[in-house]
C-alpha positions, 0 to 999 in steps of 0.5 A, a space after each residue: 500500500 502506498 501512502 502519500 504524505 503532504 504538509 500544506 501551509 494554509 492561512 497560517 495553520 498547518 494541515 497534514 494530508 494523507 492520501 489513499 487511506 480511509 482507516 487511520 491510527 494516530 498516536 500510540 497506546 501507553 501502559 495505563 491508558 484507557 478507552 475514553 470515547 467512541 465517536 460515530 459518524 454517518 452520511 447517507 445512504 443517498 440515491 445517487 453517489 457523491 463525494 462524502 466527508 466524515 469529521 471526527 472532532 474532539 477536545 479534552 475539557 480544560 479542567 481534566 487531566 487526561 491526555 489523548 494517547 491514541 486514536 483509531 478511525 475505521 470506516 466502511 471503505 478501503 484506500 479510496 479516501 483522503 484524510 486531513 488533520 490540522 496539526 494541533 496539540 494532539 494530546 488535548 484535541 484533534 480534528 480528523 476529516 476523511 473524504 472519499 476520492 470517488 462518489 459513494 452512496 453511503 459513508 460511515 465510520 467511528 473514531 475510538 479515543 484512548 487516553 491516560 490520566 496525568 496527575 
């Protein structure tokens, strides 16, 4: 599988663009981390195929001592998508958008978020 990486500077914000990927894993699991949340997103079904996007957006509460360690995004498609993610403080927040490269009638997925409590 060929994965293309590009870094693009857009209006003073850094965005990571990854091509040919519909399922993505970011970060790393750590000893003592736990599954915090699972986010779900669905688009469709539609009668006509179209390009669709799913956005998974999460931010840790400012008063919480938890840090995101790992995020796993799984969708119903394989290698037909582009993933974009603004480069932020990943341990506190992230926004991942997965967009289809070809028109589809339905697009769904989930993002499982793992974290660790720091004292």
